[in-house]
Structure formats: structure tokens, C-alpha cells
GUTOR-197240 format. One record per residue: residue in three letters; x, z, y of N, C-alpha, C, O in turn. Coordinates in steps of 0.1 Angstrom, whole numbers, plus 5000, padded with zeros to 4 digits. Last residue first. Example, Ala and Ser with C-alpha at 12.3 -4.5 7.8 and 13.67 -1.06 7.14 Angstrom:
2
('SER',(5128,5071,4978),(5137,5071,4989),(5129,5079,5000),(5134,5080,5011))
('ALA',(5132,5078,4943),(5123,5078,4955),(5132,5078,4967),(5142,5085,4967))
REM end
This chain:
127
('UNK',(5996,7505,9189),(5998,7508,9203),(5993,7496,9212),(5994,7497,9224))
('UNK',(5995,7497,9163),(5983,7503,9168),(5984,7505,9183),(5974,7507,9190))
('UNK',(6020,7490,9157),(6010,7479,9157),(5997,7484,9164),(5990,7477,9169))
('UNK',(6034,7514,9155),(6037,7505,9166),(6026,7494,9168),(6024,7490,9179))
('UNK',(6024,7524,9131),(6021,7531,9144),(6024,7522,9156),(6016,7522,9165))
('UNK',(6032,7506,9112),(6018,7508,9114),(6016,7514,9127),(6007,7510,9135))
('UNK',(6057,7500,9104),(6054,7495,9117),(6039,7498,9120),(6035,7494,9131))
('UNK',(6077,7525,9086),(6065,7517,9088),(6063,7512,9102),(6066,7519,9112))
('UNK',(6094,7544,9079),(6099,7530,9079),(6087,7520,9081),(6088,7509,9077))
('UNK',(6078,7568,9083),(6092,7566,9088),(6096,7552,9089),(6102,7548,9099))
('UNK',(6053,7574,9074),(6053,7564,9085),(6068,7561,9089),(6070,7553,9098))
('UNK',(6057,7594,9057),(6053,7582,9051),(6054,7571,9061),(6055,7559,9057))
('UNK',(6062,7618,9070),(6073,7609,9068),(6069,7596,9062),(6078,7587,9061))
('UNK',(6045,7634,9092),(6041,7625,9081),(6052,7615,9078),(6051,7603,9083))
('UNK',(6060,7647,9111),(6050,7655,9103),(6047,7647,9090),(6045,7653,9080))
('UNK',(6076,7626,9121),(6082,7638,9116),(6073,7646,9107),(6077,7652,9096))
('UNK',(6058,7607,9129),(6067,7604,9119),(6074,7616,9113),(6078,7616,9101))
('UNK',(6045,7623,9149),(6037,7618,9138),(6047,7615,9126),(6044,7619,9115))
('UNK',(6067,7626,9167),(6060,7637,9162),(6052,7634,9149),(6054,7640,9139))
('UNK',(6072,7599,9174),(6082,7607,9166),(6076,7620,9160),(6081,7624,9150))
('UNK',(6048,7592,9186),(6052,7585,9175),(6063,7593,9167),(6062,7594,9154))
('UNK',(6047,7608,9209),(6037,7609,9198),(6041,7603,9185),(6039,7609,9175))
('UNK',(6069,7598,9222),(6068,7612,9219),(6058,7614,9207),(6061,7621,9197))
('UNK',(6062,7571,9226),(6074,7575,9218),(6074,7589,9214),(6077,7592,9202))
('UNK',(6040,7575,9243),(6039,7568,9230),(6050,7571,9221),(6048,7574,9209))
('UNK',(6050,7588,9266),(6040,7595,9257),(6039,7588,9243),(6038,7595,9233))
('UNK',(6085,7580,9267),(6072,7580,9272),(6062,7587,9262),(6067,7591,9251))
('UNK',(6119,7590,9276),(6108,7586,9266),(6095,7587,9273),(6093,7593,9284))
('UNK',(6153,7584,9285),(6139,7588,9288),(6129,7583,9278),(6132,7573,9271))
('UNK',(6161,7602,9255),(6156,7602,9268),(6160,7589,9276),(6171,7584,9273))
('UNK',(6152,7599,9221),(6162,7596,9231),(6155,7595,9245),(6144,7588,9247))
('UNK',(6147,7621,9196),(6140,7613,9206),(6149,7611,9218),(6153,7621,9225))
('UNK',(6150,7625,9162),(6157,7625,9175),(6149,7616,9184),(6146,7604,9181))
('UNK',(6141,7648,9136),(6139,7636,9144),(6147,7637,9156),(6151,7648,9161))
('UNK',(6150,7669,9123),(6140,7661,9116),(6137,7648,9123),(6131,7639,9117))
('UNK',(6185,7675,9124),(6172,7675,9130),(6163,7667,9122),(6167,7658,9115))
('UNK',(6206,7691,9100),(6201,7679,9106),(6187,7682,9113),(6179,7689,9108))
('UNK',(6238,7707,9097),(6223,7707,9096),(6218,7695,9104),(6225,7690,9113))
('UNK',(6265,7711,9103),(6261,7708,9089),(6246,7710,9087),(6242,7715,9076))
('UNK',(6276,7713,9128),(6268,7725,9123),(6263,7723,9108),(6258,7733,9102))
('UNK',(6288,7688,9130),(6296,7700,9132),(6289,7712,9126),(6295,7721,9120))
('UNK',(6267,7671,9126),(6278,7670,9117),(6286,7683,9118),(6290,7689,9108))
('UNK',(6251,7677,9148),(6245,7678,9134),(6257,7679,9124),(6257,7688,9115))
('UNK',(6268,7669,9168),(6264,7683,9167),(6259,7686,9153),(6261,7696,9147))
('UNK',(6269,7641,9164),(6281,7649,9163),(6278,7664,9161),(6285,7671,9153))
('UNK',(6242,7634,9168),(6248,7632,9155),(6261,7640,9153),(6263,7646,9143))
('UNK',(6240,7641,9196),(6232,7647,9186),(6238,7646,9172),(6239,7656,9165))
('UNK',(6259,7623,9207),(6261,7637,9209),(6253,7645,9198),(6258,7654,9192))
('UNK',(6247,7598,9200),(6259,7602,9194),(6262,7617,9195),(6268,7623,9186))
('UNK',(6224,7598,9217),(6222,7599,9203),(6235,7603,9196),(6235,7611,9186))
('UNK',(6218,7611,9247),(6230,7606,9240),(6228,7609,9225),(6230,7620,9220))
('UNK',(6198,7623,9259),(6200,7610,9264),(6212,7603,9256),(6216,7592,9259))
('UNK',(6175,7640,9237),(6188,7639,9244),(6189,7625,9249),(6182,7616,9245))
('UNK',(6157,7662,9217),(6157,7652,9227),(6170,7652,9234),(6176,7663,9237))
('UNK',(6150,7667,9182),(6160,7669,9193),(6156,7658,9204),(6152,7647,9201))
('UNK',(6127,7685,9163),(6130,7672,9169),(6139,7674,9181),(6136,7682,9190))
('UNK',(6121,7702,9134),(6127,7703,9147),(6132,7689,9152),(6139,7682,9145))
('UNK',(6096,7718,9115),(6103,7706,9118),(6108,7707,9132),(6102,7712,9141))
('UNK',(6092,7745,9094),(6093,7741,9108),(6101,7728,9109),(6113,7728,9105))
('UNK',(6094,7754,9068),(6084,7743,9070),(6085,7738,9085),(6078,7728,9088))
('UNK',(6112,7775,9068),(6115,7763,9061),(6106,7751,9064),(6110,7739,9063))
('UNK',(6112,7800,9080),(6109,7788,9089),(6112,7775,9082),(6114,7765,9088))
('UNK',(6119,7818,9062),(6106,7819,9067),(6102,7807,9075),(6090,7804,9077))
('UNK',(6147,7814,9058),(6137,7808,9049),(6123,7809,9053),(6114,7801,9049))
('UNK',(6169,7807,9083),(6158,7816,9080),(6148,7810,9071),(6141,7801,9075))
('UNK',(6186,7787,9090),(6192,7799,9082),(6181,7808,9077),(6183,7816,9068))
('UNK',(6172,7770,9106),(6175,7766,9092),(6181,7777,9084),(6179,7776,9071))
('UNK',(6172,7785,9130),(6160,7783,9123),(6162,7779,9108),(6156,7784,9099))
('UNK',(6200,7782,9137),(6193,7796,9135),(6181,7795,9127),(6178,7802,9118))
('UNK',(6203,7755,9140),(6211,7762,9129),(6204,7775,9126),(6204,7780,9115))
('UNK',(6185,7750,9161),(6183,7743,9148),(6190,7751,9137),(6184,7754,9127))
('UNK',(6197,7765,9181),(6183,7768,9177),(6181,7762,9163),(6176,7769,9154))
('UNK',(6220,7751,9184),(6221,7765,9180),(6207,7769,9175),(6207,7777,9165))
('UNK',(6209,7727,9194),(6216,7727,9180),(6218,7741,9175),(6218,7743,9163))
('UNK',(6199,7735,9218),(6190,7730,9208),(6196,7730,9194),(6190,7732,9185))
('UNK',(6215,7767,9229),(6213,7752,9229),(6203,7748,9218),(6200,7756,9209))
('UNK',(6206,7795,9246),(6208,7790,9232),(6205,7775,9232),(6194,7771,9236))
('UNK',(6213,7796,9275),(6211,7808,9266),(6214,7804,9251),(6223,7810,9245))
('UNK',(6201,7763,9283),(6208,7775,9286),(6205,7786,9275),(6196,7784,9268))
('UNK',(6205,7732,9264),(6197,7743,9269),(6205,7755,9273),(6216,7757,9267))
('UNK',(6207,7702,9254),(6215,7710,9264),(6206,7720,9270),(6200,7718,9281))
('UNK',(6187,7692,9237),(6199,7696,9232),(6207,7706,9241),(6212,7716,9237))
('UNK',(6152,7701,9238),(6164,7695,9244),(6176,7700,9238),(6177,7712,9233))
('UNK',(6129,7700,9211),(6139,7707,9219),(6149,7698,9225),(6154,7689,9219))
('UNK',(6100,7706,9196),(6107,7695,9203),(6116,7702,9213),(6112,7709,9222))
('UNK',(6089,7717,9165),(6096,7721,9178),(6102,7708,9183),(6110,7701,9176))
('UNK',(6060,7720,9145),(6070,7712,9151),(6076,7718,9164),(6068,7723,9173))
('UNK',(6045,7743,9137),(6048,7731,9128),(6060,7723,9132),(6069,7720,9125))
('UNK',(6042,7777,9138),(6047,7765,9145),(6050,7755,9135),(6057,7757,9125))
('UNK',(6023,7804,9143),(6026,7794,9133),(6029,7781,9140),(6021,7775,9146))
('UNK',(6040,7829,9164),(6030,7819,9162),(6033,7810,9150),(6045,7807,9148))
('UNK',(6063,7845,9165),(6050,7851,9168),(6038,7842,9165),(6027,7846,9164))
('UNK',(6086,7831,9160),(6084,7843,9152),(6070,7849,9154),(6065,7857,9146))
('UNK',(6084,7810,9178),(6084,7807,9164),(6081,7820,9155),(6074,7819,9145))
('UNK',(6088,7825,9202),(6075,7818,9199),(6074,7815,9184),(6063,7817,9179))
('UNK',(6115,7833,9198),(6104,7843,9199),(6090,7837,9196),(6082,7843,9190))
('UNK',(6127,7809,9197),(6128,7817,9185),(6117,7828,9186),(6110,7831,9176))
('UNK',(6123,7801,9224),(6117,7794,9213),(6117,7802,9200),(6107,7801,9193))
('UNK',(6139,7820,9238),(6124,7820,9239),(6117,7813,9228),(6107,7817,9223))
('UNK',(6163,7810,9229),(6159,7824,9225),(6144,7825,9227),(6137,7831,9218))
('UNK',(6164,7784,9240),(6163,7786,9225),(6159,7800,9221),(6152,7801,9211))
('UNK',(6142,7781,9269),(6155,7781,9262),(6153,7785,9247),(6142,7788,9243))
('UNK',(6117,7779,9277),(6127,7773,9286),(6141,7774,9280),(6150,7769,9286))
('UNK',(6087,7768,9259),(6099,7778,9261),(6109,7771,9270),(6110,7759,9269))
('UNK',(6053,7766,9249),(6065,7761,9256),(6075,7773,9257),(6072,7784,9257))
('UNK',(6028,7756,9225),(6035,7766,9232),(6048,7760,9238),(6053,7750,9234))
('UNK',(5996,7745,9217),(6010,7741,9220),(6016,7752,9229),(6010,7756,9239))
('UNK',(5969,7751,9214),(5979,7757,9205),(5993,7754,9207),(6002,7759,9200))
('UNK',(5955,7736,9231),(5958,7750,9235),(5967,7757,9226),(5973,7767,9229))
('UNK',(5956,7706,9242),(5960,7712,9229),(5964,7727,9232),(5976,7729,9235))
('UNK',(5954,7695,9266),(5941,7696,9258),(5944,7703,9245),(5934,7707,9238))
('UNK',(5980,7693,9275),(5971,7702,9281),(5958,7704,9273),(5952,7715,9274))
('UNK',(6002,7677,9268),(5996,7685,9258),(5985,7694,9263),(5981,7704,9256))
('UNK',(6009,7667,9293),(6006,7658,9282),(5999,7665,9271),(5990,7659,9265))
('UNK',(6015,7690,9307),(6004,7682,9311),(6000,7672,9300),(5988,7671,9297))
('UNK',(6038,7699,9293),(6026,7708,9294),(6014,7699,9297),(6003,7701,9292))
('UNK',(6055,7677,9299),(6051,7680,9285),(6038,7689,9285),(6029,7687,9277))
('UNK',(6058,7680,9327),(6053,7668,9321),(6048,7670,9307),(6037,7665,9303))
('UNK',(6069,7706,9328),(6056,7704,9334),(6050,7691,9328),(6038,7691,9325))
('UNK',(6093,7700,9315),(6084,7710,9309),(6070,7708,9315),(6060,7709,9307))
('UNK',(6105,7683,9334),(6102,7678,9320),(6092,7687,9313),(6083,7682,9306))
('UNK',(6106,7700,9356),(6098,7688,9357),(6095,7683,9343),(6084,7679,9340))
('UNK',(6124,7720,9347),(6110,7724,9351),(6101,7711,9351),(6090,7712,9347))
('UNK',(6145,7720,9320),(6142,7712,9332),(6127,7714,9336),(6118,7710,9328))
('UNK',(6147,7731,9296),(6150,7740,9307),(6147,7733,9321),(6147,7739,9331))
('UNK',(6123,7728,9270),(6132,7722,9279),(6134,7731,9291),(6126,7739,9295))
('UNK',(6105,7723,9241),(6113,7732,9248),(6123,7725,9257),(6130,7716,9253))
REM end
């Protein structure tokens, strides 16, 4: 989820072969998508209009129906993300620092879905 049209286009292109991938331009749209489709992972920008990424995180974490949904934040400022997590008393499942490339995006999604790779160099060695 991203409000920047270029970023969203980039992500749509990257996932174009995956028809089950959904997109949204703000947190409210993302909540609608989450309520209508089985979603495993949400990749969200922190600074979004209507509902920010951290507001989306807090809202999703309040609903037990979405306990299995993993949420990854994207931001150019890791400290901002950590501060927002602390203020809201909830944590993202992963943080992806901008700018990022396809390898980093894929790596953080895999590490989020399969935490066994969290402290492993296996993924990096395969690149």
C-alpha cells in the first residue's frame, strides 16, 4: 500500500504475475481489502493519507479476525517507525527502509512469513 503513484506502479509491476496481490492507496482502502480477501502480508508506507501505516497497524492489531495478518512498514526513517511503534504500543512484523529493491522486498516478505530465516544468511547467499 502506497500513496505515491510511482511506487504503487513499481510494486504492481513487480507482482504482476501474482494475481492474488491487491493494492490500496491509503489505510482505509487497505482495511477494505483485508476485510474482503484473505491477506497474509501487508506492505504499507508509514506516511499515508486518510489513515497512516501506523494507524492501520493499530486497527488491524485490535481485530482478532486479523491475528494472522503480517504487516511490514516501509519508510525512509527507521527511527520514525520505532517511535510510532512505541507510541502505539504495537509492532510491525518487519521494516523495509526506502529506497529498496526487489531483492530486499522479497527478502523481508519471506523473513516475515517464515521467521526461521530471521537471523539466517541463507537468503542473502542465494542472491
